[in-house]
C-alpha positions as CSV (number, residue, x, y, z in Angstrom):
1,M,50.8,101.7,-2.1
2,E,54.2,100.0,-2.4
3,L,55.7,96.9,-3.8
4,V,56.4,94.0,-1.3
5,Y,58.0,91.5,-3.8
6,S,57.8,90.3,-7.4
7,I,58.5,86.7,-8.4
8,D,59.2,85.4,-11.9
9,F,56.9,82.4,-12.4
10,N,57.9,81.7,-16.0
11,S,59.4,78.3,-16.8
12,S,62.9,77.9,-17.9
13,T,61.9,78.2,-21.5
14,S,63.0,81.5,-23.1
15,R,60.3,84.1,-23.2
16,N,61.1,85.0,-26.8
17,D,60.4,81.4,-27.9
18,L,56.8,81.7,-27.0
19,L,55.1,84.2,-29.2
20,Y,51.5,83.8,-28.3
21,D,48.9,85.6,-26.4
22,E,47.7,83.6,-23.4
23,K,44.8,84.5,-21.1
24,I,46.1,84.6,-17.5
25,C,43.6,84.0,-14.7
26,C,44.2,83.7,-11.0
27,S,42.2,83.2,-7.8
28,L,43.1,83.8,-4.1
29,S,41.8,81.6,-1.3
30,C,40.9,82.6,2.3
31,R,44.2,81.0,3.4
32,N,46.2,83.4,1.2
33,I,47.0,80.7,-1.4
34,V,47.0,82.1,-4.9
35,S,46.4,79.8,-7.9
36,F,47.3,80.9,-11.5
37,S,47.6,79.5,-15.0
38,R,50.5,79.8,-17.4
39,G,51.6,78.3,-20.7
40,R,54.9,76.6,-21.4
41,K,56.4,74.3,-24.0
42,V,55.9,70.6,-23.7
43,D,59.1,68.9,-22.4
44,G,60.8,67.0,-25.1
45,S,59.1,68.7,-28.1
46,D,61.0,69.7,-31.2
47,K,62.4,73.2,-31.5
48,D,60.6,73.9,-34.8
49,K,57.3,72.7,-33.4
50,L,55.4,74.8,-30.9
51,D,53.7,72.3,-28.5
52,I,52.2,74.3,-25.6
53,C,50.6,73.0,-22.4
54,Y,48.8,75.1,-19.9
55,E,49.4,74.3,-16.2
56,V,47.7,75.4,-13.0
57,C,50.0,76.2,-10.1
58,V,49.5,77.3,-6.5
59,V,51.8,79.3,-4.2
60,D,51.6,80.5,-0.6
61,L,52.0,84.3,-0.5
62,D,54.4,83.8,2.5
63,K,56.7,81.6,0.3
64,P,56.0,82.7,-3.3
65,W,59.2,81.1,-4.7
66,Q,57.8,77.6,-3.8
67,E,55.2,76.7,-6.4
68,Y,53.2,73.5,-6.7
69,E,51.5,72.1,-9.8
70,V,47.9,71.1,-9.6
71,T,47.2,69.9,-13.2
72,T,48.0,70.6,-16.9
73,Y,45.7,71.1,-19.9
74,T,46.2,71.2,-23.6
75,C,44.2,74.4,-24.0
76,P,44.1,77.6,-22.0
77,V,42.4,77.9,-18.6
78,T,39.6,80.5,-18.7
79,C,38.3,80.5,-15.1
80,M,39.3,79.1,-11.7
81,R,37.7,79.6,-8.3
82,W,38.6,78.6,-4.7
83,D,35.9,77.2,-2.5
84,P,35.0,79.2,0.8
85,A,37.1,76.7,2.8
86,G,40.2,77.2,0.7
87,S,40.9,73.5,0.0
88,T,39.1,72.8,-3.3
89,L,39.8,74.4,-6.7
90,L,37.3,74.6,-9.5
91,I,38.9,74.9,-12.9
92,V,37.4,75.4,-16.4
93,N,39.4,75.4,-19.6
94,A,38.7,76.7,-23.1
95,E,37.1,73.5,-24.3
96,G,34.3,73.8,-21.7
97,H,35.7,71.0,-19.4
98,L,35.1,71.7,-15.7
99,T,37.1,69.8,-13.1
100,L,37.0,69.8,-9.4
101,W,40.4,69.4,-7.7
102,R,40.9,68.9,-3.9
103,M,44.0,68.8,-1.7
104,K,44.8,65.2,-1.0
105,E,44.9,64.8,2.8
106,Y,45.1,68.6,3.0
107,L,48.6,68.7,1.4
108,L,49.4,71.7,-0.8
109,N,51.6,69.8,-3.2
110,M,49.3,66.8,-3.7
111,W,46.0,67.2,-5.6
112,E,43.3,64.7,-6.7
113,E,40.5,65.1,-9.1
114,V,37.2,64.5,-7.4
115,G,34.7,65.3,-10.2
116,S,34.4,66.6,-13.7
117,V,31.6,67.9,-15.9
118,D,31.6,68.4,-19.7
119,L,29.9,71.7,-20.6
120,E,29.7,70.7,-24.3
121,K,32.6,72.9,-25.4
122,E,30.8,76.1,-24.3
123,D,32.9,79.2,-23.4
124,V,32.5,79.9,-19.7
125,L,32.3,83.6,-18.9
126,V,31.8,83.6,-15.2
127,L,32.2,80.9,-12.5
128,A,31.3,81.1,-8.8
129,W,30.6,78.9,-5.8
130,L,27.1,78.9,-4.3
131,H,26.7,80.9,-1.2
132,S,26.5,79.2,2.2
133,G,24.5,81.9,3.9
134,S,27.2,82.8,6.4
135,Q,28.5,86.3,6.2
136,I,30.0,88.4,9.1
137,L,30.0,92.1,8.5
138,F,33.0,94.3,9.3
139,N,32.3,97.7,11.0
140,P,35.3,100.1,10.9
141,E,33.7,102.2,13.7
142,A,32.8,99.3,16.0
143,N,33.7,100.2,19.6
144,N,31.8,97.4,21.4
145,V,33.8,95.2,23.8
146,N,31.9,92.0,23.0
147,Y,32.9,90.3,19.7
148,N,29.4,89.2,19.0
149,E,28.2,92.8,19.1
150,K,31.2,94.1,17.3
151,F,30.9,91.7,14.3
152,T,27.3,91.1,13.4
153,R,26.0,88.5,10.9
154,A,24.3,89.5,7.8
155,K,20.8,88.2,7.0
156,M,21.5,86.1,4.0
157,C,19.9,82.8,2.9
158,P,22.0,80.0,1.3
159,S,21.8,79.6,-2.4
160,F,20.6,76.0,-1.9
161,T,19.6,74.1,1.2
162,Q,18.7,70.5,2.0
163,F,16.2,69.2,4.5
164,G,16.6,71.1,7.7
165,K,18.0,74.3,6.0
166,K,21.5,72.8,5.7
167,P,23.5,74.6,3.0
168,V,24.9,72.6,0.1
169,D,28.1,73.2,-1.6
170,G,27.9,73.8,-5.3
171,W,28.9,76.0,-8.3
172,I,27.3,78.0,-11.0
173,A,28.6,78.8,-14.5
174,V,27.3,81.1,-17.2
175,T,28.4,80.4,-20.8
176,S,28.6,82.5,-23.9
177,I,25.4,81.1,-25.5
178,G,23.2,82.2,-22.5
179,M,23.1,78.9,-20.6
180,V,23.4,78.5,-16.9
181,H,25.0,75.3,-15.5
182,V,24.7,74.4,-11.8
183,G,26.4,71.6,-9.9
184,L,25.6,70.4,-6.4
185,L,27.8,68.4,-4.0
186,L,25.1,66.8,-1.8
187,E,27.4,64.7,0.3
188,Q,30.4,66.3,2.1
189,G,33.6,65.0,0.5
190,S,31.8,63.0,-2.2
191,S,32.9,63.1,-5.8
192,T,29.3,62.8,-7.2
193,M,27.8,66.0,-8.6
194,L,24.2,66.6,-9.4
195,T,24.1,68.9,-12.4
196,A,21.4,70.9,-14.2
197,K,21.3,73.6,-16.8
198,A,18.8,76.1,-18.1
199,C,18.6,79.0,-20.6
200,L,18.6,82.5,-19.2
201,G,16.0,83.8,-21.7
202,Q,13.4,82.2,-23.8
203,T,16.0,81.4,-26.5
204,N,19.8,81.1,-26.6
205,T,21.6,84.4,-27.4
206,H,25.2,85.3,-27.8
207,I,26.7,86.8,-24.6
208,N,30.1,88.5,-24.5
209,Q,30.2,89.7,-20.8
210,A,28.5,88.3,-17.7
211,D,28.8,88.3,-13.9
212,V,26.8,86.8,-11.0
213,A,26.0,87.9,-7.4
214,F,24.0,86.6,-4.5
215,T,20.8,88.2,-3.1
216,A,19.7,88.2,0.5
217,D,16.8,85.8,-0.2
218,G,18.9,83.1,-1.6
219,Q,18.6,83.9,-5.3
220,L,21.4,84.6,-7.8
221,L,21.4,87.7,-9.9
222,V,23.1,87.3,-13.3
223,V,23.9,90.3,-15.5
224,T,24.7,89.8,-19.2
225,S,25.6,91.8,-22.3
226,D,26.4,91.1,-25.9
227,G,29.2,93.6,-25.9
228,N,27.5,96.3,-27.9
229,I,27.2,99.5,-26.0
230,T,23.9,100.4,-27.7
231,S,22.3,97.2,-26.5
232,S,20.7,96.9,-23.1
233,I,22.3,95.1,-20.2
234,H,19.9,92.3,-19.1
235,C,19.5,90.9,-15.6
236,Y,18.1,87.6,-14.5
237,L,17.1,86.0,-11.2
238,I,18.2,82.4,-10.8
239,R,16.8,79.9,-8.3
240,V,18.1,76.4,-7.7
241,A,15.7,73.7,-6.5
242,L,15.8,70.0,-5.8
243,K,12.8,67.7,-6.0
244,N,12.8,63.9,-6.1
245,H,16.7,63.9,-6.4
246,I,16.4,66.0,-9.6
247,C,18.0,69.4,-9.7
248,S,16.2,72.2,-11.5
249,V,17.2,75.8,-12.4
250,C,14.6,78.5,-12.8
251,S,15.4,81.8,-14.5
252,S,13.2,84.9,-14.5
253,P,14.0,88.3,-16.0
254,S,14.8,91.3,-13.8
255,A,15.4,95.0,-14.2
256,S,17.6,96.0,-17.2
257,F,19.2,99.3,-18.2
258,F,21.1,101.0,-21.0
259,L,24.6,102.5,-20.5
260,K,25.0,106.2,-19.9
261,R,27.4,106.9,-22.7
262,Q,29.6,109.9,-22.9
263,S,31.7,111.4,-25.8
264,V,34.9,109.5,-26.8
265,P,38.1,111.6,-26.8
266,E,39.3,112.9,-30.2
267,G,41.8,110.7,-32.0
268,I,40.1,107.4,-31.2
269,T,38.7,105.8,-34.3
270,Q,37.8,102.4,-33.0
271,E,34.2,101.6,-32.1
272,P,33.9,101.3,-28.3
273,R,32.5,98.1,-26.9
274,L,31.5,96.8,-23.4
275,T,34.6,95.2,-22.0
276,R,33.7,94.3,-18.4
277,L,30.7,93.7,-16.2
278,S,31.5,93.2,-12.5
279,F,29.5,93.4,-9.3
280,L,31.2,95.3,-6.5
281,S,31.3,92.0,-4.6
282,R,29.6,88.6,-4.8
283,E,27.5,89.4,-1.7
284,N,26.4,92.8,-2.9
285,S,24.1,92.5,-5.9
286,E,23.0,96.1,-5.6
287,V,26.2,97.8,-7.1
288,L,27.4,97.0,-10.6
289,L,30.4,98.3,-12.4
290,A,30.2,98.4,-16.2
291,C,33.3,99.3,-18.3
292,W,33.2,100.2,-22.0
293,G,35.8,101.6,-24.3
294,T,38.6,100.7,-26.7
295,P,42.2,99.5,-26.2
296,S,43.3,103.1,-25.8
297,F,40.3,104.4,-23.7
298,S,38.0,103.1,-21.0
299,C,35.1,104.4,-19.0
300,I,33.7,102.7,-15.8
301,E,30.1,103.4,-14.8
302,A,28.8,102.6,-11.4
303,W,25.1,101.6,-11.2
304,H,22.9,101.0,-8.1
305,L,19.9,98.7,-8.0
306,L,17.1,100.6,-6.1
307,D,13.6,99.9,-5.0
308,Q,11.0,101.9,-6.8
309,T,7.4,102.4,-5.8
310,I,4.8,103.0,-8.5
311,P,1.3,104.2,-7.3
312,L,-1.6,102.2,-8.6
313,N,-4.8,103.5,-10.1
314,R,-7.8,103.5,-7.8
315,M,-9.3,100.8,-9.9
316,F,-6.5,98.4,-9.0
317,Q,-6.0,99.5,-5.4
318,N,-7.1,97.4,-2.5
319,V,-6.9,97.5,1.3
320,T,-3.5,95.8,1.5
321,E,-1.8,97.3,-1.6
322,V,-2.0,100.8,-2.9
323,A,1.4,100.8,-4.8
324,F,3.5,98.5,-6.9
325,K,7.1,97.9,-5.9
326,T,9.7,97.2,-8.5
327,K,13.5,97.4,-9.1
328,R,15.3,99.8,-11.3
329,W,19.0,100.7,-12.0
330,M,20.3,104.3,-11.3
331,H,23.6,105.7,-12.6
332,K,25.8,107.0,-9.7
333,S,29.2,107.9,-11.1
334,S,31.7,107.5,-14.0
335,F,35.4,107.9,-14.3
336,T,37.7,107.5,-17.4
337,Q,41.2,106.6,-18.3
338,R,43.2,107.0,-21.6
339,S,44.0,103.3,-21.7
340,G,42.2,100.0,-21.9
341,L,41.0,98.2,-18.7
342,T,42.6,94.8,-17.9
343,D,41.0,93.8,-14.6
344,I,39.0,95.0,-11.5
345,A,40.1,93.8,-8.1
346,R,37.0,93.8,-6.0
347,P,36.9,94.1,-2.2
348,K,36.3,91.0,-0.2
349,L,35.8,92.6,3.2
350,P,32.0,92.6,3.7
351,I,30.7,96.0,4.9
352,S,27.1,96.9,5.2
353,R,25.8,99.1,2.4
354,S,23.9,101.2,5.0
355,F,27.2,102.1,6.7
356,N,28.5,105.6,5.7
357,M,32.2,105.2,5.1
358,E,32.7,108.9,4.6
359,S,32.5,109.3,8.4
360,T,35.6,107.2,9.0
361,I,39.2,107.3,7.8
362,F,39.1,103.6,7.0
363,R,38.9,103.3,3.3
364,S,37.6,100.2,1.6
365,Y,38.4,100.3,-2.1
366,F,38.4,98.5,-5.4
367,A,41.4,98.6,-7.8
368,C,41.4,99.1,-11.6
369,T,44.4,98.0,-13.7
370,Y,45.0,99.3,-17.2
371,R,47.1,98.5,-20.2
372,D,49.4,101.5,-19.8
373,G,50.5,100.2,-16.3
374,T,48.2,102.5,-14.3
375,I,46.7,101.2,-11.1
376,K,43.7,103.2,-9.7
377,I,42.5,102.8,-6.1
378,V,38.9,103.9,-6.0
379,H,36.6,104.3,-3.0
380,R,33.9,101.7,-2.9
381,Q,31.1,104.1,-1.9
382,T,32.0,107.6,-3.2
383,Y,33.8,106.3,-6.3
384,Q,36.5,108.9,-5.8
385,V,39.9,108.0,-7.1
386,L,42.0,107.8,-3.9
387,Y,45.4,107.0,-5.4
388,T,46.9,106.5,-8.8
389,A,50.2,104.8,-9.4
390,S,52.0,103.3,-12.3
391,M,54.1,100.2,-12.5
392,D,57.1,102.2,-13.5
393,Q,56.9,104.1,-10.2
394,L,56.3,101.0,-8.1
395,I,59.1,98.8,-9.5
396,N,62.2,99.2,-11.6
397,F,61.5,97.1,-14.6
398,K,64.9,97.7,-16.2
399,S,66.6,95.7,-13.5
400,L,64.0,92.9,-13.9
401,N,63.9,92.6,-17.7
402,N,67.7,93.0,-18.2
403,E,68.8,90.2,-16.0
404,P,71.4,88.0,-17.8
405,S,69.9,84.6,-18.8
406,S,71.6,81.6,-20.4
407,M,68.5,80.9,-22.4
408,E,68.5,84.4,-24.1
409,P,68.7,84.3,-27.9
410,P,71.8,85.6,-29.8
411,G,72.1,89.3,-30.6
412,E,71.2,88.9,-34.2
413,K,68.0,87.1,-33.3
414,R,67.1,89.8,-30.8
415,M,67.7,92.5,-33.4
416,R,65.6,90.6,-35.9
417,L,62.7,90.3,-33.3
418,S,62.9,93.9,-32.3
419,S,63.0,95.3,-35.8
420,S,60.2,93.1,-37.1
421,S,57.8,93.7,-34.2
422,S,56.2,96.8,-32.8
423,P,57.5,98.4,-29.6
424,P,56.6,96.2,-26.6
425,P,53.7,97.4,-24.5
426,P,54.4,99.1,-21.2
427,P,54.5,96.7,-18.2
428,H,51.0,96.2,-16.8
429,L,49.0,93.8,-14.8
430,V,46.8,91.3,-16.7
431,S,44.9,90.0,-13.6
432,A,44.6,91.4,-10.1
433,V,42.8,90.3,-6.9
434,Q,42.6,91.7,-3.4
435,T,43.4,89.9,-0.2
436,T,40.6,89.2,2.3
437,T,41.1,92.3,4.3
438,G,42.3,94.6,1.5
439,C,45.7,95.1,3.0
440,G,47.4,93.5,-0.1
441,L,46.9,93.5,-3.8
442,V,48.1,90.5,-5.8
443,G,48.7,90.9,-9.6
444,L,49.9,88.9,-12.5
445,G,51.6,90.3,-15.6
446,E,54.8,90.2,-17.7
447,G,55.4,86.6,-16.5
448,R,55.7,87.8,-12.9
449,L,53.7,87.6,-9.7
450,Y,53.4,90.9,-7.8
451,L,52.3,91.7,-4.2
452,F,51.6,95.3,-3.3
453,R,50.9,96.7,0.1
454,V,47.9,99.0,0.2
455,F,47.2,101.3,3.1
456,N,43.5,101.6,3.1
457,C,43.5,104.4,5.6
458,S,43.5,108.2,5.2
459,G,45.6,110.7,7.0
460,A,44.7,113.8,9.0
461,S,44.3,116.0,5.9
462,G,42.5,113.4,3.8
463,E,45.4,112.1,1.8
464,T,46.3,108.4,1.8
465,A,48.3,107.5,4.9
466,L,51.7,105.9,4.7
467,Q,50.7,103.3,7.3
468,M,47.5,102.0,8.9
469,L,46.5,103.2,12.3
470,P,47.0,100.6,15.1
471,L,43.3,100.9,15.9
472,F,42.3,99.5,12.6
473,V,45.0,96.8,12.6
474,V,43.6,95.5,16.0
475,L,40.1,95.6,14.5
476,L,41.2,93.6,11.5
477,L,43.1,91.1,13.7
478,E,40.0,90.6,15.8
479,Y,37.9,90.1,12.7
480,T,40.1,87.5,11.3
481,M,40.3,85.8,14.7
482,F,36.5,85.8,15.0
483,C,35.9,84.5,11.4
484,G,38.8,82.0,11.4
485,L,40.6,83.6,8.5
486,D,44.3,83.7,7.8
487,V,46.1,86.6,9.4
488,W,49.0,86.8,7.0
489,D,47.7,89.7,4.8
490,V,46.9,91.9,7.9
491,L,50.6,91.7,8.8
492,L,51.4,93.7,5.7
493,S,50.1,96.8,7.5
494,V,52.1,96.1,10.7
495,R,55.3,98.1,11.4
496,Q,57.8,96.8,13.9
497,G,57.2,99.7,16.3
498,M,53.5,98.8,16.4
499,V,53.8,95.2,17.5
500,E,54.0,95.6,21.3
501,G,51.0,98.0,21.4
502,I,48.9,95.8,19.1
503,V,49.6,92.7,21.2
504,D,48.7,94.5,24.4
505,K,45.4,95.9,23.0
506,L,44.5,92.5,21.5
507,S,45.1,90.7,24.8
508,S,43.2,93.4,26.7
509,N,40.1,93.1,24.5
510,F,40.3,89.3,24.5
511,S,40.3,89.2,28.3
512,K,37.0,91.1,28.4
513,Q,35.1,88.3,26.5
514,S,33.1,85.6,28.3
515,G,34.9,82.4,29.5
516,A,33.4,80.2,27.0
517,F,34.3,82.5,24.1
518,Q,37.8,82.8,25.3
519,E,38.1,79.0,25.4
520,L,36.8,78.9,21.8
521,L,39.2,81.5,20.4
522,Y,42.3,81.1,22.6
523,Q,44.2,79.1,20.1
524,R,43.6,81.6,17.3
525,L,44.7,84.4,19.7
526,L,48.0,82.5,20.3
527,R,48.5,82.1,16.5
528,H,48.0,85.8,16.0
529,K,50.5,86.7,18.7
530,M,53.0,84.2,17.3
531,A,52.6,85.8,13.9
532,L,53.0,89.4,15.3
533,Y,56.1,88.5,17.3
534,S,57.6,86.8,14.3
535,C,57.6,90.3,12.6
536,L,60.1,91.5,15.2
537,G,63.8,90.8,14.9
538,S,64.0,90.0,18.6
539,G,60.7,88.3,19.0
540,N,61.6,84.8,18.1
541,Q,61.7,83.7,21.7
542,R,58.2,85.1,22.4
543,A,56.9,83.5,19.2
544,A,58.3,80.2,20.4
545,D,56.6,80.7,23.8
546,C,53.3,81.2,22.0
547,R,53.8,78.1,20.0
548,A,54.4,76.1,23.2
549,N,51.2,77.6,24.6
550,I,49.3,76.4,21.6
551,T,50.5,72.8,22.3
552,L,49.7,73.0,26.0
553,H,46.2,74.5,25.3
554,A,45.5,71.7,22.7
555,I,46.5,69.1,25.3
556,T,44.2,70.7,27.9
557,T,41.3,70.8,25.4
558,V,41.7,67.1,24.4
559,L,41.9,66.0,28.0
560,K,38.8,68.0,28.9
561,G,37.0,66.2,26.0
562,C,37.7,62.9,27.8
563,L,35.9,63.9,30.9
564,R,32.5,62.6,31.7
565,P,30.0,63.1,34.5
566,K,30.9,61.0,37.6
567,A,27.2,60.7,38.6
568,I,24.2,61.1,36.3
569,S,20.7,61.4,37.7
570,A,17.9,59.2,36.6
571,Q,16.2,62.1,34.9
572,D,19.4,62.7,32.8
573,K,19.5,59.0,31.8
574,V,15.9,58.9,30.4
575,L,16.1,62.4,28.8
576,I,17.3,61.3,25.4
577,P,15.0,58.2,25.1
578,N,12.0,60.4,25.9
579,Y,12.9,62.8,23.1
580,K,13.5,60.0,20.6
581,K,10.2,58.5,21.6
582,S,8.3,61.7,21.1
583,F,10.1,63.2,18.0
584,G,11.7,60.1,16.3
585,E,15.3,59.1,15.7
586,D,16.1,62.3,13.8
587,M,15.8,64.5,16.9
588,N,19.2,63.6,18.4
589,C,20.9,67.0,18.1
590,Y,21.2,69.9,20.5
591,L,19.7,67.7,23.3
592,A,22.4,68.8,25.7
593,F,21.1,72.4,25.5
594,S,17.6,71.5,26.5
595,Q,18.3,71.7,30.2
596,P,18.5,75.0,32.1
597,F,21.9,76.4,32.7
598,P,24.2,76.2,34.6
599,I,24.6,72.4,34.8
600,N,26.9,71.5,37.7
601,Y,28.7,68.2,37.1
602,Q,31.6,66.6,39.0
603,F,34.0,65.2,36.4
604,G,36.2,62.2,36.6
605,V,38.1,60.0,34.1
606,E,39.2,56.3,34.2
607,P,43.0,55.9,34.3
608,H,43.0,53.0,31.7
609,F,41.4,55.4,29.2
610,L,44.2,57.8,29.3
611,F,47.0,55.2,29.2
612,S,45.3,53.5,26.2
613,G,46.4,56.5,24.2
614,S,50.0,55.5,24.3
615,S,51.4,52.7,22.2
616,S,53.6,51.3,25.0
617,S,52.8,51.4,28.7
618,P,55.6,52.6,31.0
619,S,55.1,49.6,33.2
620,S,53.3,46.3,33.0
621,S,52.1,46.7,36.6
622,H,49.1,48.7,37.6
623,H,51.3,51.2,39.6
624,H,52.5,53.8,37.1
625,H,55.5,55.9,38.2
626,H,57.8,58.5,36.5
627,R,60.5,56.9,34.4
628,P,63.9,58.7,34.4
629,F,65.2,60.0,31.1
630,P,67.5,57.5,29.5
631,Q,71.1,58.5,29.7
632,D,72.1,56.6,26.5
633,L,69.7,58.7,24.4
634,C,71.8,61.2,22.4
635,L,70.0,63.6,20.1
636,D,71.7,64.1,16.8
637,A,71.7,67.4,15.0
638,D,69.9,65.8,12.1
639,Q,67.2,64.4,14.3
640,K,63.6,65.0,12.9
641,Y,61.0,66.1,15.4
642,D,57.3,65.7,15.1
643,C,55.7,69.0,16.1
644,V,52.2,67.4,16.4
645,R,52.9,64.3,18.4
646,Q,55.9,65.8,20.2
647,I,58.2,62.8,19.6
648,Q,61.6,62.3,18.1
649,L,61.6,60.7,14.6
650,G,65.2,59.8,14.3
651,V,67.6,60.8,11.5
652,R,65.9,58.8,8.7
653,P,62.2,58.2,9.5
654,R,60.6,55.2,7.8
655,E,57.2,56.8,7.5
656,P,56.3,59.6,5.1
657,L,56.6,63.1,6.4
658,R,54.7,66.3,5.9
659,E,56.2,69.8,6.3
660,C,54.6,73.2,7.0
661,V,55.1,75.5,4.1
662,R,55.6,78.5,6.4
663,C,57.5,77.5,9.6
664,K,59.1,74.3,8.1
665,A,57.9,72.2,11.0
666,L,57.8,68.4,10.4
667,S,55.2,65.8,11.3
668,L,54.4,62.2,10.3
669,L,51.9,61.8,7.5
670,R,49.3,59.5,9.0
671,K,45.6,59.2,8.4
672,P,43.7,59.9,11.7
673,S,41.3,57.1,10.7
674,D,44.1,54.6,11.0
675,T,44.7,55.6,14.6
676,K,43.1,53.1,17.0
677,S,43.1,55.2,20.1
678,A,40.2,57.6,20.3
679,L,42.3,60.0,22.3
680,L,45.1,60.1,19.8
681,R,42.6,60.4,17.0
682,A,41.0,63.4,18.5
683,W,44.5,65.0,19.0
684,E,45.6,64.4,15.4
685,L,42.3,65.8,14.0
686,R,43.1,69.1,15.5
687,F,46.1,69.6,13.2
688,V,45.2,67.6,10.2
689,K,44.3,70.7,8.1
690,S,47.0,73.1,9.2
691,C,50.2,73.3,11.3
692,L,50.4,74.8,14.7
693,C,51.2,78.2,13.2
694,G,48.2,78.0,10.8
695,G,50.2,77.2,7.6
696,H,49.4,74.5,5.0
697,W,51.1,71.1,5.1
698,K,53.0,69.7,2.1
699,H,54.4,66.2,1.5
700,V,58.2,66.0,1.6
701,S,60.6,63.3,0.8
702,L,63.4,62.3,3.2
703,S,66.1,64.0,1.1
704,S,64.2,67.3,0.8
705,S,63.4,67.4,4.6
706,R,67.1,67.5,5.6
């Protein structure tokens, strides 16, 4: 484990002027965009008056010094969560006001509020998006050639479905009075939310800690506690239903348990309390981590939810049932630390629980951060502490905290503050989150954003390796390519000497896939190659070649989409009307796959359809010929170039521009719906969400784009 970088995200206001304790929360999207909250003084406020506003900002981990503001609140932000697509942010503040923010036209620095719900000033303990039912498992020992066999899909049902088993986007929130709030977004892109709420138990009770996870049958498992370690930890099963356009939430009790307490070390006089409840992952409701302790001591207990069979008396037995099946929690392991727990960074890489990770050197982990600056890397199955580090070892805080600042108070004021206050606490992380593949650990603390590189791989003798094996790097690259995830965090484990071998192995495995599968994932493969070559000092030319191949492949794909059968048989013409007549107007999907394969068609395209895609025809006559390049066209050094439309924009374009936050490529900011040509509209829709390199777009002014 080593530090990659640390960025000071504090505002220009002096740190000593703000003497308040703020709750920092952060969330990381699948596109490696981290969102965090922070407090600052209101601009223009009096020096004697402490007016604080809380703002939510987002940064790309590739360019952490460029931060973009989403919104501001007058009270602290308690929870925030990215949606599975990484374009919508759900934020809840301390007043119980929930807002839904979405990127405007997929621009990272432009946000719009698309919905809000007032939770009646309730304190939200846990916030999560509903599960879509799609989950692709990662197998560290997969040696199959075919991607479909190497990465299997888990059998999970969506949390809520419409007619036809279509999953619906939505969220769930659990409050401190034992209420469950659910919101559904029935229409894609709509701002209307259908909300419902219900009580977990028969009556409202005070809850101090809670967490939520998804079960395989589409239900949600909620675990709660009042904070007292002598009280039981209650579990509830939640099911969301929709009938007659009315959303309903049904709660039923599940198996509960008591903590397995152990003796507290001598010298600790404070009464221990339950400080954290956390499932190992949102998709794994069978493993729960419960932490209890004091500010100077903490103990984490790992509990597993198992199936228990209870035999029935002969009087109650029948032919079909001779035993009763129920659920019960079993204690598996515990580990302690002489410091209070601040956060648990859970793994996001989905691995089947039946897979025995002890047989492989690939180590999936969860990280625990403490108040004394300790970071523990713990194995997700054996609960063995793999690695222990301290912030003092990972980074030199003296060089960070002693930087000269013009806003620093005078020496007398510093002496007065140091003499009147207790010694400052050691540097530690307040909030931490893992990247998608676990190759990186993002942390917030001391007004800084940290990124750590974690080598989740063991060496020959069992100790933590100093670098990941190329075999696992290739496997993670193929997994991100198969799932459509951002590849940036995998590059943290790539050394320069490994790039050539990784690219060759990646290309060799890709060539063994079927032709249709290669056509589907070829653009992602080129993006992965471009990212790998960019890690080399001498790989800029090959990265540029991959970028050019992405453009050529996109042109080929769009032109293939224009092709239509030259001759259609009479049976093909009456195929769709016969289906509609038999099954109704709703049966208009997947009709193309009703014929036996292969279907041999001879394709052709009308010339006027292709030339309608250009705004100006090269010649008014019907005979199109090549036009020589104008000799009077001189390209200025300040010329702007549109990387999507492949045109020169001039020195000062009149239309608004967008810029990639990673590669700095420019493009015109146009809505694809305003494009009249269907051919150009299909082309622009390919790059409306991201740049050719896969990075986010941002809106730029003409002065900043120079």
